TORPA-333207 format. One record per residue: residue in one letter; x, y, z of N, C-alpha, C in turn. Coordinates in steps of 0.001 Angstrom, whole numbers, plus 500000, padded with zeros to 6 digits. Example, Ala and Ser with C-alpha at 12.3 -4.5 7.8 and 13.67 -1.06 7.14 Angstrom:
REM TORPA-333207
A513190494310507800512300495500507800513200496700507800/S512850497750507080513670498940507140512900500030507870/
***
This chain:
REM TORPA-333207
M500837498802500000500000500000500000500868501244500000/L500295502361499586500991503632499631500717504319500952/N501605505204501317501482505918502583501076507361502295/P499793507693502420499355509071502119500037510100502996/D500309509738504264500964510701505147502367511020504644/H503062509985504191504407510228503653504316511102502411/S503331510847501572503148511657500367502897513117500734/A502033513338501705501691514704502090502891515421502696/S503696514690503479504836515330504127505889515757503122/A505837515169501938506827515492500911506452516723500107/R505233517226500245504750518258499326505575519542499400/G506164519845500559506990521052500668508375520877500095/R508709519668499637510037519406499078509977519023497614/F508867518427497216508728517922495854507581518652495166/H507730518873493879506719519601493116506301518734491937/V505265517917492152504830516975491121503328517066490961/S502853516443489927501427516507489601500572515798490646/E499426516396490950498457515754491843497929514458491231/A498061514339489909497569513120489252498256511866489779/N499477512039490333500165510886490914499395510297492093/F498550511114492723497896510680493947496378510566493801/W495886510631492585494472510355492367494190508895492735/P493031508616493259492700507227493625492832506260492453/E492394506692491282492474505779490140493917505517489717/T494839506489490011496255506260489721496841505237490693/R496445505349491948497026504492492987496371503111493047/E495238502987492392494508501727492466495349500577491894/G495435499512492644496129498314492187497609498297492472/L498170499401492954499593499406493278499813498670494594/A500805497804494613501021496951495780502338497278496486/F502736498549496479503933498942497224503737498653498710/P504776498186499395504685498148500864504769499571501421/E504390499747502669504440501081503269505866501607503289/R506805500728503590508232501066503466508885499955502673/I509652500319501692510275499319500828511771499269501115/R512291498070501265513714497906501523514460497797500200/I515507498590500066516306498608498849517430497579498960/L517618496767497916518786495893497832519826496621496996/D520965496910497595521988497683496895523069496763496334/S523390496944495056524431496147494381525627496996493970/T525798498170494577526857499077494130528238498449494221/L528545497798495339529881497218495489530132496169494405/R529183495283494231529341494217493250529416494777491827/K528541495728491530528494496275490185529708497169489882/A530170497914490874531377498720490664532568497806490376/Y532623496665491057533688495696490851533664495160489420/F532474494985488868532335494417487531532364495456486409/T532283496736486723532251497758485674533590497819484950/A533550497779483635534772497730482836535666498929483127/G536942498635483370537934499687483512537933500414484839/N537156499960485832537098500678487103538463500662487783/V538692501642488662539976501746489367539778501717490878/V538699501094491342538426501089492776539479500242493494/T540085500807494518541048500088495352540305499417496506/P540953498490497231540284497903498404539792498957499385/S540628499952499672540183501011500594539066501840499963/G539075501940498622537998502652497937536673501940498088/F536683500601498033535447499850498253534919500093499672/V535818500187500624535383500463501998534765501853502079/R535362502835501403534793504192501436533415504220500775/I533246503455499700531917503369499088530940502731500068/A531362501643500722530492500969501684530118501907502825/E531061502701503294530765503660504369529743504692503918/A529877505163502665528905506135502140527526505505502023/L527462504231501651526178503529501576525537503417502955/V526335503144503966525807503065505331525265504421505761/E525994505507505433525504506854505747524167507112505058/L524022506587503872522774506742503128521625505990503792/G521961504957504531520926504160505188520745502782504581/V521626502398503648521556501068503038521901500014504086/T521120498925504115521376497833505054521755496535504357/D521365496386503084521583495125502369522369495356501093/T523463494633500959524267494715499745524695493305499361/C525470493186498298525829491843497830527172491860497109/L527834490693497122529099490483496419529094489090495814/N529970488870494868530141487554494258531501486977494624/V531540485672494854532809484952494944532700483776493983/T533497483800492923533364482796491868534540481820491865/W534234480579491510535262479562491287535578479444489786/S534612479685488945534794479685487486535487478428486973/G535107477275487542535656476007487072536974475612487678/D537553476439488550538835476133489180538617475540490570/P539610474872491106539464474301492453539580475340493564/E540002476560493215540137477633494199539306478837493755/P538787479603494697538017480797494308538923481852493698/T538319482733492912539069483851492331539648484700493463/P540971484884493526541576485582494677541028486991494884/Q540813487710493771540327489090493923538939489112494555/D538099488157494167536744488103494729536812487889496235/L537635486926496629537719486589498051538330487734498848/T539315488399498264539936489545498941538934490670499149/L538119490954498121537121492008498249536112491657499335/L535647490416499362534702490004500400535290490218501780/R536508489748501988537128489894503316537352491360503664/T537723492171502665537950493602502917536681494279503402/V535573494007502737534309494639503112533833494120504467/L533914492816504684533458492256505962534339492729507116/D535645492811506890536557493230507963536372494683508357/A535720495470507490535476496873507831534499497012508989/G533751495925509290532860495933510446531684496872510327/L531214497105509127530097498019508914528765497303509112/P527725498038509478526398497416509667525707497135508338/L526298496237507564525761495848506264525564494338506232/R524408493908505735524204492495505461524723492233504046/V525839491520503957526489491274502672526087489889502177/N525254489863501165524780488606500597525796488121499560/V526277486888499695527366486395498848526825485347497880/W526815485679496592526471484701495564527729483973495145/S527602482681494854528745481929494353528278480847493399/D529072480640492359528755479610491379529087478199491879/I529702478104493061530081476791493585528992476181494470/L527998476966494853527030476506495855525990475553495287/L525724475640493984524690474790493393524931474689491889/G524938473482491359525133473291489932523819473105489203/N523914472568487986522697472341487200522168470919487342/G522751470148488267522281468787488512522896467743487603/R523680468153486644524293467177485725525804467339485658/D526279468571485391527704468784485182528434468880486520/P529590468246486627530324468264487906530870469656488204/L530961469973489488531561471215489956533005470937490362/P533871471952490370535292471717490663535564471248492091/I534659471587493031534773471066494395533369470754494886/D533290470047496005531996469745496604531324471047497024/P530059471282496597529378472535496962529333472780498468/L529229471721499264529180471921500716530530472396501246/D531636471924500633532945472443501000533065473914500589/G532467474258499445532468475658499019531729476535500013/L530598476038500518529856476800501523530710477021502767/R531389475969503195532251476104504383533362477118504137/R533921477135502923534972478107502609534444479541502729/L533243479766502245532661481105502334532387481506503775/V531894480558504560531636480848505980532951481146506698/D534000480391506379535310480652506979535807482049506622/A535414482550505441535813483902505016534968484986505672/G533920484574506397533108485549507121531694485716506612/A531319484984505556529979485149505001528918484642505974/Q527868485414506141526728485026506969525437484951506171/F525464485482504940524313485447504035524831484931502697/V524306483815502239524809483204501010523677482995500024/A524047482952498733523019482918497687523372481902496612/P522959480647496770523091479719495642522164480151494516/G522625479958493285521799480299492138521194479058491510/I519876479069491365519207477942490704519151478241489210/V519920477479488441519926477636486980519024476566486373/P518559476754485144517717475725484528518461474385484419/A517816473322484848518406471984484742518180471444483332/P519129470664482790519008470195481391517967469111481181/D517573468377482241516565467325482080515933467049483439/A514930466191483449514168465930484666515037465302485762/E515898464373485380516759463730486367517731464736486967/A518282465605486128519178466641486631518433467600487553/A517187467916487225516392468810488068516189468203489452/R515968466858489491515789466208490793517078466289491610/R518222465977490973519495466026491692519820467457492143/Q519496468426491319519757469831491674519024470210492965/L517737469833493057516989470190494261517464469392495463/D517955468161495251518558467409496354519802468138496875/Q520601468656495936521790469425496337521391470697497091/L520304471329496635519827472526497322519393472193498741/D518689471062498920518260470662500263519464470435501166/A520510469821500614521720469580501405522376470904501794/H522379471843500864522932473173501174522145473840502301/L520820473812502189519991474485503189520183473872504566/E520310472577504605520499471906505895521835472292506521/L522925472270505716524231472655506246524244474135506628/A523623474983505817523593476412506109522925476672507454/R521809475974507718521139476137509015522061475728510155/S522772474613509982523650474132511050524814475086511296/L525213475824510269526314476786510401525826478175510806/G524502478330510954523954479632511325523973480632510188/V523917480120508953523995480983507768522615481129507149/V522300482350506714521027482643506051521189482424504545/T520204481767503942520259481501502502519192482293501764/T519636482991500721518728483576499729518942482801498429/I518070482978497485518169482256496210518244483243495063/T519215483032494166519350483858492973518780483103491776/L517931483789491006517303483193489827517528484137488647/A518488483785487783518861484650486670517973484409485450/Q517966485391484555517255485303483272515798484882483437/V515134485433484460513782484947484766512797485210483625/G513000486269482872512076486559481785512167485586480635/L513245484817480571513457483897479461513301482431479872/R512994482179481135512897480802481623511470480285481541/D511352478979481613510033478362481705509396478809483016/F508287479531482903507713480161484091507237479120485104/D506587478073484668506083477062485607507230476397486365/E508328476116485647509485475505486301510111476479487295/L510146477764486920510677478790487818509874478827489113/V508560478782489000507697478783490182507945477533491018/R508103476375490352508283475114491078509552475125491930/V510681475529491336511936475520492103511917476601493178/S511239477727492907511152478792493915510360478316495124/R509256477631494891508467477084496002509293476097496810/H510048475263496132510872474274496808511897474978497712/A512537476024497189513541476744497965512929477406499193/V511770478009499030511110478671500158510701477647501204/A510165476513500757509774475463501697510974474941502474/G512150474977501860513356474484502529514010475503503437/G513533476730503434514072477721504364514731478931503737/A514744479055502416515292480262501791514447481465502194/V515097482560502580514365483711503128514060484772502077/R514689484671500900514444485695499881514732485104498517/L513965485558497525514167485157496144514601486383495340/D515829486344494848516377487457494072516208487145492586/L515197487768491991514911487555490576515758488508489738/M516215488013488588517047488832487711516530488756486273/D516123489906485750515851489986484315517174490416483684/S518072489457483568519495489742483343519791490495482064/T518966490325481029519221491002479754518063491898479339/S517328492392480322516240493344480054515243492789479046/S514746491598479325513845490944478371512398491373478525/M512062492065479619510662492430479877510455493940479836/S509371494345479223508963495743479284508471496038480699/P508369497322481081507823497630482404506413497060482611/D505580497053481563504239496483481697504310494977481935/A505182494300481189505348492862481390505911492571482774/M506791493446483242507387493253484566506316493229485652/R505370494151485578504309494184486591503521492876486578/Q503132492428485409502349491204485326503160490003485780/F504442489973485438505312488865485821505405488762487343/I505714489889487997505869489867489467504538489545490134/R503450490117489621502144489846490215501829488348490161/R502027487734489008501724486304488868502689485459489708/F503952485839489699504943485073490463504608485077491949/R504279486250492481503991486331493918502684485611494263/E501727485642493372500477484918493614500725483415493719/L501646482901492897501874481463492830502898480970493845/V503879481804494148504925481385495100504533481728496524/G503741482801496686503339483231498023503864484609498315/S503101485393499012503467486782499276504263486953500561/D504474485847501304505190485964502574506701486065502393/V507237485471501321508676485504501109509072486805500411/D510220487371500814510729488588500176511192488271498757/V510902489197497848511305489064496453511992490352496034/T513083490245495272513738491424494693513776491261493181/M514020492369492486514147492321491020515351493149490586/H516108492548489680517383493045489181517194493346487689/V517404494622487290517095495031485915518266495801485322/H518733495378484164519760496126483436519090497192482554/D519933497979481888519429499194481233519610499179479721/E519506498017479111519713497938477655518855498919476875/F517625499119477285516703499988476546516465501325477253/G517298501637478242517087502861478999515860502799479886/L515417501580480227514183501400480991514429500728482341/A515681500714482794515971500013484048515211500622485218/T515198501932485326514463502566486424512977502256486315/A512427502353485112510998502049484920510711500595485275/G511595499674484869511389498265485185511458497994486672/A512422498636487357512544498455488807511315498993489529/L510789500130489070509591500703489691508366499830489423/A508280499265488220507159498384487905507173497163488812/A508367496593489041508487495451489945508127495847491373/A508593497026491784508304497491493140506814497721493341/A506116498153492276504676498400492375503900497125492653/E504531495974492414503895494688492718504526494018493934/G505364494773494671505892494266495930507278493679495882/A507977493756494748509352493250494657510321494397494933/A511195494222495907512151495272496255513135495479495109/P513456496730494763514373496970493656515818496666494030/D516524496010493124517967495779493218518620496868492376/V519461497718492992519928498938492337521410499155492616/S522005500075491872523386500481492154523515501983491960/V524365502606492753524587504054492655525172504383491282/N524640505417490656525057505879489327524781504854488233/G523998503808488542523733502778487549524975501980487199/M525944501898488127527195501178487863526904499740487473/S527556499281486406527459497891485988528163497722484656/Y528256496494484209528773496255482870527670496530481853/R528015496412480573527115496675479447526535498095479542/A525237498197479448524603499522479391524294500090480760/G524656499368481814524380499871483150523202499178483795/F522742499742484902521830499077485820520804500093486315/A519792499613487006518835500536487623519568501398488648/A519528502707488463520294503622489314519578503847490644/L520293503623491725519699503768493060519031505117493232/E519743506197492883519213507531493138517932507795492349/E517852507269491127516645507471490325515469506677490891/V515719505424491217514643504576491734514150505099493079/V515069505438493955514693505888495302513896507184495242/L514383508165494486513665509440494445512340509320493711/A512270508462492692510976508242492036509985507613493004/L510438506651493801509549506049494804509055507103495793/E509976507913496278509620508912497296508769510040496712/V509149510533495527508523511729494977507228511407494237/L507284510410493352506155510161492468505133509189493042/Y505564508365494002504656507360494549504400507515496043/G505173508374496709504956508551498138505360507352498957/V506320506570498484506763505371499197507999505706500016/D507992505328501271509115505572502172510177504499501942/T511389504925501576512484503970501384513362503835502622/G513157504713503596513971504659504800515375505179504626/L515700505715503464517060506201503212517167507697503520/N518381508128503780518666509534504055518884510239502717/L517829510803502185517872511338500824518943512408500663/D519236513145501724520216514225501583521643513718501424/R521846512396501436523170511827501194523300511267499781/L522264511396498969522304510804497636523396511430496758/A523472512739496733524500513382495909525891513000496397/H526054512898497703527354512550498274527793511156497845/V526902510173497983527299508807497636527558508696496143/S526821509443495335527091509465493894528497509981493613/D528883511050494298530231511604494119531298510609494559/V531061509927495682532043508964496189532252507833495184/V531163507297494663531275506192493706531992506651492434/A531667507837491952532335508345490749533826508536490995/R534154509106492148535569509365492450536357508063492620/E535802507122493358536543505892493639536632504979492414/S535615504996491580535607504106490408536362504685489230/G536550506016489227537159506670488076536195506863486926/L534934506519487139533924506640486079533070507863486376/P533250508974485639532510510199485952531022510050485698/V530242510796486438528796510830486221528535511640484952/P527801511096483980527515511868482760526841513197483097/Q527168514225482353526633515550482665525112515579482626/L524510514849481699523054514853481557522389513739482357/K523133513086483233522560512023484054521450512608484931/P520271511960484966519195512464485826519642512587487281/L519257513659487902519389513906489338520809514202489801/T521797513437489373523149513612489891524132514148488865/G523747514263487591524636514841486594524883516315486872/S526009516829486383526352518231486670525353519205486056/Y524567518760485059523562519633484471522173519445485094/A522049518493486013520714518165486523520050519355487207/H520819520185487861520266521344488572520854522650488029/L521350522595486789521957523767486167520887524624485505/K520943525919485750520006526859485147520781527778484199/H520402527731482905521106528559481928520158529452481129/M518863529128481088517931530035480432517800531293481299/P517690532475480676517772533724481452516813533794482634/G515544533401482409514587533478483516514944532536484649/D515380531317484298515763530351485318517017530807486063/A518008531304485319519252531752485951518978532925486893/A518138533866486464517802535000487331517085534523488589/A516169533565488439515469533027489612516435532317490541/A517411531594489982518390530903490817519215531891491623/I519579533024490995520348534046491714519508534658492818/R518249534957492519517406535669493477516878534754494590/Q516541533509494229515823532652495175516704531614495859/G517805531217495238518714530272495871518232528836495804/D518895527974496596518695526529496531517317526069496987/D516762526734497981515574526206498652514266526759498109/A514316527370496939513090527949496377512029526875496175/F510804527213496535509683526304496277508520527136495746/P507897526717494638508240525540493834509669525621493302/P510314524474493104511678524484492576511720525139491202/I512866525685490843513016526387489574513112525354488454/S512060525277487646511999524360486498512523522972486856/H512024522440487970512490521127488421511413520502489293/G511578519200489557510562518496490334510840518393491811/L512052518773492238512358518694493669513318519802494048/V513343520129495334514286521104495870515636520399495992/P516670520827495269517921520062495225518524519693496574/P518481520565497614519069520147498893518430518898499503/V517227518530499041516618517282499516517567516114499300/M518286516115498191519207515019497882520666515427498081/G520884516539498796522243516984499062522892517675497887/A522094518146496927522615518837495745522292520329495837/H522748521079494866522555522528494871522235523025493458/V521467524114493405521206524796492145522487525474491677/S522761525404490392523858526178489811523315526931488599/W523995527989488216523559528759487066524787529213486271/V524572529527485015525626530073484158525032531182483298/W525895532034482808525494533061481844525834532508480463/G524808532168479699525031531539478406524761532463477237/A524626531851476062524405532647474852523066533359474884/A522083532759475567520793533439475767520873534211477084/S520554535504477033520633536325478248519483537318478250/S519429538123479281518396539156479365518901540279480251/T518306541444480065518652542575480927518237542294482362/D517123541576482533516693541225483882517731540347484576/L518360539436483831519407538610484418520586539469484854/A520935540474484062522010541394484445521650542128485730/R520394542572485850519969543263487077520032542325488279/A519620541070488080519658540100489179521091539859489637/L522015539736488686523415539517489029523980540725489768/A523657541922489289524138543135489960523581543229491374/A522290542951491528521679543022492865522324542029493809/D522710540866493285523381539864494114524716540379494630/L525311541332493893526562541952494320526324543254495088/G525060543532495375524735544730496142524675545994495328/V524462545884494023524448547045493119523098547122492428/E522523548309492386521272548513491660521577549249490364/L521220548634489234521517549228487932520258549807487304/T520433550899486562519341551382485723519202550429484540/D518090550525483836517901549674482669519008549887481650/E519395551146481436520435551434480446521766550837480862/D522132550995482148523398550439482631523364548907482586/A522213548327482901522094546866482847522309546377481417/R521765547117480448521961546729479052523431546850478654/T524110547859479161525532548051478842526367546884479359/V526158546522480619526944545424481194526539544098480556/R525266543975480223524830542740479555525591542536478254/R525803543620477503526546543497476246527967542994476507/E528580543456477593529934543010477924529942541520478293/L528951541103479039528844539691479408528605538824478174/D527717539282477307527437538522476093528674538443475201/A529462539529475147530678539524474331531692538530474880/A531772538427476199532698537472476797532294536044476459/V530991535764476420530520534435476017530872534180474559/A530618535171473707530874535012472276532359534795471988/A533230535305472864534677535157472660535166533748472937/K534371532963473626534785531584473934534646530728472681/Q535694530017472353535702529226471129535343527765471355/N535489527292472577535289525874472863534086525660473777/Y533592524422473762532502524054474658533024523938476093/P532270524349477095530953524976477014531068526489476834/R530253527027475991530278528468475730529350529149476712/W529864529393477887529112530115478911530093530691479918/L529593531542480795530376532079481911529879531428483185/V530794530887483964530407530383485275530173531585486178/P529492531403487299529130532567488123530293533475488488/D531446532899488842532556533763489239533059534609488072/E533072534037486864533459534819485693532447535938485444/A531165535597485526530125536607485275530187537706486329/R530400537341487580530478538355488644531670539281488408/A532799538702487983533986539522487752533724540549486658/I533092540128485565532784541063484479531771542100484941/M530813541684485738529843542638486278530541543680487148/R531456543246488013532175544205488865532935545206488011/R533592544701486972534358545595486130533463546517485320/G532325545986484898531384546838484190530870547954485070/V530573547635486320530101548658487259531193549689487508/R532436549241487641533546550178487842533677551112486646/A533544550530485446533659551368484245532546552408484218/L531328552008484587530210552947484607530451554066485615/R531178553747486677531465554742487719532735555528487422/G533408555191486328534647555886485978535836555444486780/E535752554271487425536876553777488225537867553061487321/P539161553004487713540165552358486855539881550878486659/F540218550388485455539977548983485116541086548096485670/M540686546981486255541630545933486646541031544610486192/P541781543808485445541208542553484941541040541523486049/S540109540649485864539966539527486791540954538442486414/I541161537541487322542026536396487036541485535629485840/A540176535396485831539589534620484744539834535288483408/Q539669536618483355539885537330482106541351537256481676/A542248537455482637543667537439482302544102536064481815/V543600535019482457543944533665482020543383533419480630/H542124533794480415541513533575479106542274534311478010/A542774535493478320543474536293477323544910535842477099/S545472535056478033546900534778478004547273533320477800/V546382532406478148546730530989478224545936530216477175/P546586529315476422545826528475475479544728527704476201/D543547527613475582542428526906476198542764525429476386/G542058524811477307542257523383477541542811523123478915/A543523522008479059544002521581480381544937522608480999/L545741523293480174546668524286480712545907525435481364/A544916525975480674544119527065481244543396526604482511/E542844525388482469542143524862483650543083524728484836/A544314524264484585545272524082485678545688525424486271/V545886526427485408546274527749485918545127528367486715/L543906528257486195542758528778486945542637528083488298/A542811526772488312542690526022489564543728526475490583/A544896526908490111545952527349491027545583528650491737/F544643529413491172544179530639491806542976530380492719/E542615529118492912541419528799493700541509529433495079/G540395530006495516540367530704496793540419532206496626/S540804532678495420540871534122495193539510534695494852/E538517533816494576537159534226494252537129535164493046/W538012534909492084538057535679490841538210537184491094/A538967537524492145539202538938492441540157539513491408/D540505540816491569541428541446490638542753540706490613/L543439540839489489544724540180489327545670540628490440/P546276539678491158547161540058492261548510540563491749/P549418540963492653550743541426492224551480540367491406/H552491540828490651553177539948489696553742538696490363/D554371538841491526554983537673492176553928536628492528/D552758537074492975551687536134493299551156535461492039/V551078536234490951550654535652489676551632534559489274/R552920534858489349553932533883488936553860532622489798/D553689532790491094553604531627491978552423530741491591/A551278531378491300550094530605490940550291529901489602/V550862530619488630551110530005487326552061528823487475/E553067528968488312554025527876488524553341526661489133/R552434526901490070551699525782490668550822525103489615/G550139525909488810549241525343487809549980524541486759/V551054525099486219551820524388485203552471523147485809/G552919523263487048553539522120487719552574520984487975/A551279521297488041550279520265488315549934519441487089/L550316519895485901549986519161484679550744517845484605/T550063516811484201550745515553483913551618515732482668/T552524514803482468553390514902481292552563514908480011/G551563514024479943550731513971478743549992515264478507/A549427515841479571548696517103479432549635518235479034/L550859518198479564551840519231479204552175519154477724/V552431517948477239552760517781475824551600518251474947/D550375517895475337549215518351474571549125519880474551/A549450520501475697549331521960475800550334522681474910/L551440522033474577552472522702473779551962523093472398/S550976522359471896550444522686470569549690524008470573/G549398524554471758548728525850471844549670527025471669/F550993526744471548551978527800471321552433527765469862/R552726528924469315553061528998467894554400528323467612/R554456527600466485555709526963466064556640528039465502/F557880528046465978558838529057465534559070528965464026/G558980530106463368559302530182461957558204529724461029/D557085529276461571556003528755460732554920529819460601/E554866530472459459553908531564459267552475531055459193/D552295529765458903550938529218458795550354528837460152/D551178528871461190550725528461462525550589529703463386/A549344530141463589549122531368464363549180531124465860/G549062529862466295549026529598467726547706530001468335/A547562529763469642546297530034470317546121531517470644/R547201532239470849547124533659471188548059534424470247/P547671534554468967548608535087467959549081536497468259/E548207537341468830548620538722469070549703538795470133/L549636537899471116550662537881472153551945537255471629/S551812536163470865553001535541470275553732536531469376/A552992537296468606553620538271467707554406539305468498/R553849539746469630554545540728470461555814540117471051/E555700538883471524556853538218472144557949537909471129/E557572537715469876558531537307468848558943538473467952/A558792539686468462559133540861467647560597540828467222/S561484540357468112562912540319467767563196539276466696/I562400538198466677562560537190465629562206537803464284/E561089538520464251560651539129462996561660540149462482/A562416540742463415563427541731463005564713541075462533/S564832539760462688566043539040462282566075538879460769/A567262538594460264567425538392458831566660537153458372/G566311537129457082565522536037456527566193534691456697/R567527534617456467568223533332456590568221532834458038/E568223533767459008568184533371460420566801532814460774/R565754533426460204564412532911460449564246531524459830/A564830531310458632564762529998457995565501528956458818/A566650529339459375567416528414460216566629528059461475/L565896529049462013565082528788463197563967527797462871/R563361527968461703562298527031461333562850525620461194/A564030525477460596564645524151460443564990523560461802/A565467524396462721565802523913464066564543523471464806/S563449524190464580562179523832465223561672522478464724/V561804522241463403561390520959462832562263519831463376/A563573520053463460564487519033463989564168518732465455/Y563824519769466191563475519596467603562253518684467738/E561204518950466962559983518141467055560234516706466619/R561110516537465609561439515179465169562189514438466282/R563034515150467010563833514524468087562984514173469298/F562090515073469718561378514882470979559920514459470820/G559321514745469665557922514396469474556960515432470008/F557473516578470437556584517664470882557180518999470449/R556340520031470490556694521349469969557681522071470881/A558578522822470289559534523620471057558862524879471587/V559058525145472877558536526362473497559681527034474250/V559918528303473924560973529097474549560376530451474904/A560765531008476052560369532380476383561140533305475450/A560493533718474359561200534328473229561353535834473331/A560692536469474285560709537931474333562145538447474387/G562512539298473421563832539921473393564910539091472737/L564604537844472337565604536968471732565489537005470213/S566628537010469556566640536980468097566439535557467606/A566222535425466294566052534099465713567305533263465924/A568494533875465766569746533119465929569908532635467366/E569521533462468343569663533057469752568743531875470077/I567526531898469563566597530794469833567053529538469101/T567583529690467892568113528534467166569224527860467971/A570094528659468567571181528100469381570619527349470586/L569580527884471203568943527206472341568383525844471920/L567721525812470767567116524561470298568190523550469922/D569290524023469331570375523107468979570970522473470231/R571149523255471286571694522699472536570718521706473166/A569424521975472998568419521088473593568478519681473012/L568960519549471767568993518231471133569906517253471862/D570821517775472705571725516912473462571103516423474774/R569921516939475135569271516525476377568362515335476113/D567957514659477207566919513643477041565546514304477200/A564485513561476896563142514153476879562714514630478258/V563105513910479300562713514313480659563309515661481010/E564609515833480723565267517120480996564641518238480178/E564335517936478911563800518970478046562383519367478454/L561589518417478908560248518761479381560314519619480634/A561299519365481503561454520196482703561796521630482301/R562705521785481307563023523136480831561818523796480189/T561064522999479425559883523529478752558844523990479761/R558659523211480819557690523590481862558065524947482450/A559361525138482728559819526421483280559617527553482277/A559835527266480988559642528299479961558183528728479882/I557268527769479996555839528105479959555477529017481126/V556044528728482307555790529594483464556253531010483161/D557458531147482598557977532484482269557052533208481288/I556611532473480263555766533087479225554434533551479807/L553772532655480535552425532987481013552457534045482101/A553441533973482997553530534989484055553755536365483442/A554583536417482408554821537705481744553586538179481002/R552868537262480376551655537641479637550578538195480567/M550433537589481735549319537962482608549581539239483376/A550839539594483600551113540711484487551212542076483808/P551868542221482656552068543577482127550774544252481696/S550822545561481636549623546311481274549118546007479874/P549956545700478863549376545364477552548434544167477621/V548775543192478467547905542039478595546617542425479304/R546740543343480266545533543817480932544610544467479903/A545184545176478996544348545793477961543712544739477073/A544487543703476766543928542622475950542774541948476667/A542940541744477972541862541133478742540643542040478760/H540905543348478864539798544291478908539008544273477604/S539696544017476491538995544034475209537937542948475147/L538109541887475932537103540828475920535770541328476443/T535808542182477443534550542668477994533933543740477107/A534719544293476233534188545331475357533716544786474019/G533895543482473847533428542864472604534388543034471443/D535673543345471726536635543578470645537562542395470458/S537173541194470876538074540047470784538316539674469335/
***
């Protein structure tokens, strides 16, 4: 049944249609008053291709799940035809169990039950003892389809032996049933009844390859529970081949089957039913209490992404970086004026802090004078309509000057331009922001991002003194990996190559004025030295060229050929620091940065 009180208590946090709670909508739904979530994040993160989760990372994920309120999770320990279990599987199980967290860890293993015909590498009862010795208290033999009637009889005899030994060892048994949508339904019901009669406490159903539509899922679970009995717990496991995993999990839950989910939809292939989507849909759209701490959802999503190395897609529902992003002028202005807790939520179905998230906004290609006024008011400034239009033009010009995705201004960039626009309107002297100076001086990409990150904490204030600028640039350039550094070198103009303008041609031209004043044969020699350098090292030559002639730079490049690549990259890193620190500090660069706000880029 649904809990009307829970639904009503959510109304100040969620903004959804009343149609969700019409009697005819709720009729026939068999949700329990509180539904227990089966979490598969640990197991699915382990199986996700290319993951980088360390043993301590799995513990941190498990801790975040406990903070969320998860009580039931699962892991696999496989033998895969060998006489010994997979070492990594066993190590992960022991690592999670040794953490001593309040989690019921259900352990599935391929050694606990066969198909009744083919031999297993060890006695299944010895396999059970091995798992118990490793600390398992909840185990899950999987009942697979038997090849013939005699094998089916032997399989259930083996299951009875497992259940008897499990009871004597004080171990709880659940049953895993894979590919349920593709199996003979009557046989599935028969073996499930047998398992329940023998003492299995839960049946974990798996539509392993997304064979059922959400409508079929409801009918399947309804019929299964009618025939097997409603007293035993049932879960449903749904992959996301058709982008319907959340819908399938909700359909199963509507008939009383607890959803099997993973944070961020972690899994192999196309992914899995995402915990955050299923949980919030249950709470928001159906009024079902999951017992979880919703304000930890964003946190656990971040933990899983960080530990697994698999970023959350930007457009991912609820937890993607765009999920609460406001970029249309009216929405962005409302976000500035109303903040995170606005209700009704700004063009959204829930107040983001409910799940531990926050509203964000950007100044994009679409803007309005009202948005300019809202931004100014947020800084404590009241603008006339004319002044708001003036500053809006500067903000729009800064967006138009961006050549790469995303073409928008983040709030700190927009605030900096607004401050400077207000100063200009008041006749105060211009000082560029860090963001403007970096944009005007540094090739876009990882290098610009690293330099900006090195100024973190300055809140995009005016450019600090030269020594502070240099220190920050040195930190940013020093933070680049070797690969990122090599990639960044292509943003600097190749010496002697008139066809290569580089990322900041006007600055390169100023820095290379002495080269241009050199004789033609010296410039040709420099170009040849530059080509030889790239052939030797595989990356572009970068030298702080200000004041150096073509012959002087050629001599530098010739000497560099005697170094190894590691030494040369260290010299190159230092040269980039010299170039960028000089670009960002002098007044000509300040003027270049200022031109961005005036639309003269």
